[in-house]
N, C-alpha and C positions, 0 to 999 in steps of 0.2 A: 375535432378542433382541440388545440391545447388549452388547458385550464389557465385562467388568469389569476395571479396572486398579487394582491396589493403590495405585499412585502414578503420576501423570502424569510421564513422563520429563522431565528438565530440558531446557531449550533446547539443542539440539545445536550444536556448533561447525560452521563451514562445512565441508561435505564429509563429515560424519558423520550417520548417521541411526540412530535406535533404534526397535525395535518392542517389543511387550510381553514378548518372551522373550529376544531376543538383541540385541547391538549389533554392527554390522558396518561395515567400511570400504567406501566406495564408490569407483568407478573413478577419479575425477579426483584422488584423493589418493595413488595409488600412484606410486612413482618412475617416471620416464620414460614417463608416460602423459599425453597432452595432451587437452584438451577435444575431442571428436570434430568439433565444428563449426569448429575451428581447422585441421583437417588439410589442407584444400584451399587455405587462404589463403596466397598467395605470400609475404606479409610475415612469416609466422611465424618463418622462419629467417633473416630479414634482419639487418642490422647492429644493429637494435634489441635483438636478443638472443632466445634461445629461451625455453622455459618449464620448464627443468629446473634450477631453482636460484634464486638471488637475482635480483630484477628491480628496476630503478630507473626510476621515472617521476616527472617534475617534481621531481627531486632527492630523492625519498623512496624509500629502499630498503626493499623488502618481501621478506623471505625467505619467500615464500608457501608453497611446497611443504614445505620442511623445518619451518617453524614450525607449519604446520597438522598435520603428521604427529605432532610431539611433543605439541602441544595435544590433538589428537584421541586419541592413545594414552592420555593421562591421563584424558580424558573417558570412553573405553571402559572403563578400569579402574573409574572411579567409577560408571559406569552398571551394570556387572556387580555391583559391591558393593551398589548401591541395590536392584537386583533381588533380591538374595539375603536381604534383610531388610526388615522393615516399620518405617519410622520412626514412633515413637509420635505424632509431630506430624502425620503425613500422614493424608489422608482417602481414602476409596474413592470413585472416580468411574466411572460407566458412560459410556463415550464412544460416540457414534453409530457404527454400523457402516457408515461411508461406504466407497465403493469406492476403491481405490488409484489415484492418478494420478501417473505418472512425469513429472518435470520435469528434463530433463538427467540429472544423476547422482544426484538425490535423488527422494524420493516423498513425497506427502502422502496422508492418508486411509489406509484399510485397515490401521489399527493402528500406523502410523508416528507418531513423536512430532510434536508441534506445532512447526512450523518458523517461525522469525522471518525476516522479510524487510524490505527498505527500497527506497528509490528515490533515484537521483542528483539532486543539486540544481545541478550544474554545467551549463553550456551543452553540449549534445550535440556541437556542432561544435568545441568545445575538446577535442580528442581526448586530449591529454596529461592535462588536469585530470580529465576524466571517467574515463579508464582508472585513474588513481590513486585516484579515489574509489571506483570499483567494487572495487578490491583492498583498500582500507581497510575498506569495509563487509564484504567477505567475511572479512577477517582478524578483524573484530570478532565474527563469528558469523552473518552473513547467509547463509542457504541459497540465497537468490535475490535478485538486484539488478535493479531495473526502470529502464529508460531511455526517455525520451520521444522519439518520432520523428514529425515532422510534415511534413518536406520531403525532396526528393531529396538535398539537402546533408546532412541528418541521417543519411540512409541510408549515404552515402559515409563519414561519420564513424564510423558504427556498425561498418562493416567493419574500420576501423582499430582501434577499441576492442576488437572481438572478438579481433583478432590479439594483443592485449596482456594478455589475462586468461584464466584458466582458470575463472572464476566462472560459475555458472549465470545466464543473462541472460533477462530478460523485456522485451518491448517494449511500450510504452504507445501505442496508436493511438487517436486521437480522431476527427477528421473524415474523413480520407482513408483509408478501409478498404483501398483498392487497394495501398497501400504494403506490405501484408502479403506480397505476392509477392516483394518485394525484400528484406525484413528476415528472413523466415522461415529462410533458410539460415544466418543468423548467430546466432539466438537459440534458447532452449529453451521459450519460452512467449510467447503473444500475448494481450495484454489488450485487449479492445474494450469500449466503452460503448454499450449499446443505444440510449440517448438521443441519441447523437451520430451514429448511422448515417445518419439522414435528411438531414444537412447536405450530403452529397456525392452527386451523381446522384439528386436527389430523386424523379425519375420512376421509378426502379427500386425494386421491392419490397424491404423489408428482408430478407426470407427469402433472396432471391438473393445479397445481400451476405454474409449469414452463411454460406451454402453456399460462396461463394468463399473466405472466411477458413478455413473448416473443410477445404476441399480442399487449400489451400496448407499448412495446419498438418499434415495427414496426410502430405502428400508429403515434408515436410521434418522430420518427427519432432518436432513441437512440441505442447505442451499449449496449452489455451485457458483464459482466465478471462473469464467474463461479468461485467463490473464495473458494477453498477447503483448510481447515486449520487443522493441525494435532490435535489440541485440541478440535475440534468440528466436527468430522467426522460423517457422517450419521450412527446412531446406527444400522440400519439394515445391513449396510455393515460391520461394525465392528464384528457383530455376525457371519458373514458368513466365515470369514477367521481366520486362526490361528494367535496367538500372535507372532509367530517367524518371521512374515513379516509385521510389522506395517505400511509399505508403501502401501501394496496391497489394503486395503480399500480405501485409498485416490485415488489411480490410478483408481480403478473400479468405484468409485463415479464420478470422473471427466469424465471418458470414457462414462458412460451411459448418463450423462447429455449432452455431445457433440452429442451422437448418436440421442438423442431425438430432440435436436435443429436442427440438420441436417435433420431429418426425417420430421419435420414440416416446413422446408424451411427457417429457420432463421439461417443464417451463419455469421452474423455480431457480432461475439463474440470472446472473448479471455478467457484464463484459467490461474488461478494461483494455485500452490500447495506449501504451505508454512509450514515450521517447524521451531522450535527454534534451532535445531541442523543443522549447515551449511552443514555437510556431508549428512544428510538426504535430505536437499534441493537439493543438487547436484544429488543424486541418483534418487529421485522421478521425478525430471524434466527431467533427462536423459532418464528414462524409458518412460515417457509420450511422449517426443519428438520422441522417436523411434516408438511409436505406431501411433502418430498423428502429423507428421512433418508439416502438413498444418495449424495447429492451432497456432495463435500467443500466446506467453507465457509472462505473467507478473511475473517477478522474484523478490524475496525478502526473507529475513529471518525474520520470525515473532518473536516478543518479543526479538529482538536482544539485547535490553538493553541500557545502558547509553554509551555515548562515553567516551573513545576511544574504549572500548571493543566491543560495538555494531557495530562500523564501521569495526573493524577487522574481526568479524564473517561474516558480510555481504560481505566484499571484498573477503574473502576466497571463498565463494560460487559463487558470481557473476563472478569473474575472471575465474574460472574453467568452468562455463557454457558458458560464452560468447566466450571463446576460442574454445569451441566445436560447436559454431555457434548457440547456443540456447539462446533465449531471445529477446523480442521486446520492452519491457518497464520495468522499474525497480522502486522500492521504497526502500529506506534505512529507516527502521523503528526504530527510536531512542526514548528513554525515555527522553524527554526534556520539560522544561517549555513552555507554549504556545508561548511566545515571541521569542523563539529560534527555532521554527519549520523549519525556512528557512535553518537551518544547515543540514537538511536531503537532501535538494536539492544540497547544496554545496558539501556534501559528495558523492552523486550520480554522479554529474558532474565530480568530481575528479577521481572517479573509472573509468568512461568511458574514460576520457582523458588519464589515465595511461594505460588502455588496448589498446587504439588506438596507443599509443607510444611504446607499447611492454614492459611496466614496470610491472613486476609481482613479487609477493612474492614467494620466492623459497621453502618455507617450505611446507610440505605435510599435516600439521595440523595447525589450527589456533593458533597463538601465544597468549595464554591467560593462566592465572593460572588454576590449576586443579579445584579450586573452581569456579563453573560456576553459575553466577547470571543472570537469564533471567527476563526481565520485559517488559511489553507491551508499545507500543508507545502511550502515553496519547492521548485520543480523547474526544469528547463531552460526551461520556458515563461514564467517570470517575466520581465516586459518591462523592469523596472528593478530592479537589485540592491538599491536603497534600500528595497525592499518590506519586507525583514525588519526593518530599522531602523525603518521607519514603524510596523510592527505593535507594536514595543516602545514607541515614542513614544505611540501611541494608548493603550496600557495605562497608562502613567505619567500622561498628561494627563487621564485619566478616573477616576483613583482616588477623587476626591472624590465620585463617584456610585456607589461600590461597593455600597451597599445598595439601589440602585434597580433595579427589574425591567426592565432594558433589555438588548437584545442588539445588539452592534455586530459587524459582519462586515468583515474586512479580507482581500481576495483579491488575488492577484498577477498575474493575466493575464486575457485576454479569453475564454479557453476556458471557464473555470468561473465567472469573476467575475460576469458579468451575471445568470446564473440563480441562483447561490448567495448573492447578496446580497438577493434579492427578499423573503425571509421575515424579514430582520433589521429591527429598528427603524431602524437607521442602517447603511448599507452603503457600503463603499469598495472599488472595484476599480481596479487600477493599470494605466496605460498607460505608454509610454516616457517621456513628459515631463509627464504630468498624472495626476490621480486623479479618477475619476468618483465622485460622491457621490449616494446615494439615501436617501430617507426612506420606509420601508415600501413599497419597490418603485417609488416615484415618483422619476424622475430630477430632481436638483437642479442639475446642471451639472458641468462639469469644472474642476478647480482645480489650480494648480501644487503641487508638493510643499511649497513654502514656505507656501502659503495654506491648505492643507487642514486643518491642526490647529486654527487659530482658527475656521474655518468649522464644523468638526465640533463644537467645544465650543458654538458658538452653537445649533446644532440640538439638541444634547443638553440644554442648559439649557431650550430651549423645550419639549422633550418632558417634562422633569421638572416644569416649571411647570404643565403641563396635567394632571398626575397627581392 
């Protein structure tokens, strides 16, 4: 039977975790304690400074340990106070009894509070900027910060970043699963996408690749996230099922990866199933939780877009799932400039606070115009930093079509862009010096950043004329 909580605990500040009975401090916020994966790094005690006090990166001073201790102490007192009384506005929610999964100094599932996380938007090879952003996100309340790693140079940079932060780190692997061996000593969690495993060493069975990742994770004390995404589902699974149930391939892919991990004895994992349609996010996670109520779920709407629309979409999905007792960690994926990524944490914390207080949107559909613009949350893979500005320009240039049932996708890189623009009426995915344009999956050509908006409007007008 699922456990019953009088109130979902508030989003916890970085380094603090609550369960249904007690609030406790975790190891990385005690004075004179460093992240265990920093212990062996020679640069930890270098001239850049240690980790027992104020840190300065890129001219931004973050008094990380002291600040978090004060902030956390207040949160603990508030947490105890909330547990000792029932807020008349709060509701009772039965959360799924998922197993606990430790990720560095925190844990999800097993009665721990719902943790908010985010991902860096800086170039991973820009060590100074990325380390500063990791610490900014952690100070804002992120329990976990994800960093993209695609190349050996990224791995070298990650070692430097690890030496500059006490935050819990997750690495995002896409095509080259073998990089797991290099990054695992530096991070607390490895995220891989089942749909991207086939890209590298195509002759090798995916099961062998997952065993490799799991062995590396076990050796280096890492958790795993099996991250299934609507735009990059395993091609073999897509071929097996009819188009009338687009969620089935996602479910089956996640299910078989869970079964393999269980079979080889690695159970320290969670799963995410993400779509750009919040209704699909609700349905696919509901179905998965029905099959595997023991597996912790990472919730989010992929390519939610720019605020405020992106927050509205995410809120719609997360409110419904959390009310059903589903979800152990969340991310609000917003298209934002790198310097504003902390707004993802603020939005996630607000959603959790509203759910805890029983404040919900009454509508059964997300309140947004019929014109649906989806855009990815910029990360280090974005091939031109103009991408974020372009997404905003697309929104402004197409406002005249706000009541038209058209979906426009704006993607920032080649990793997810080609696949995740296929289902849109009009799709743009950005290269270094050009933007690829597609109409309902059909390539229309590559255009310069100066040419793309007029051409997009031509195609949009043509679609509208045919309605």
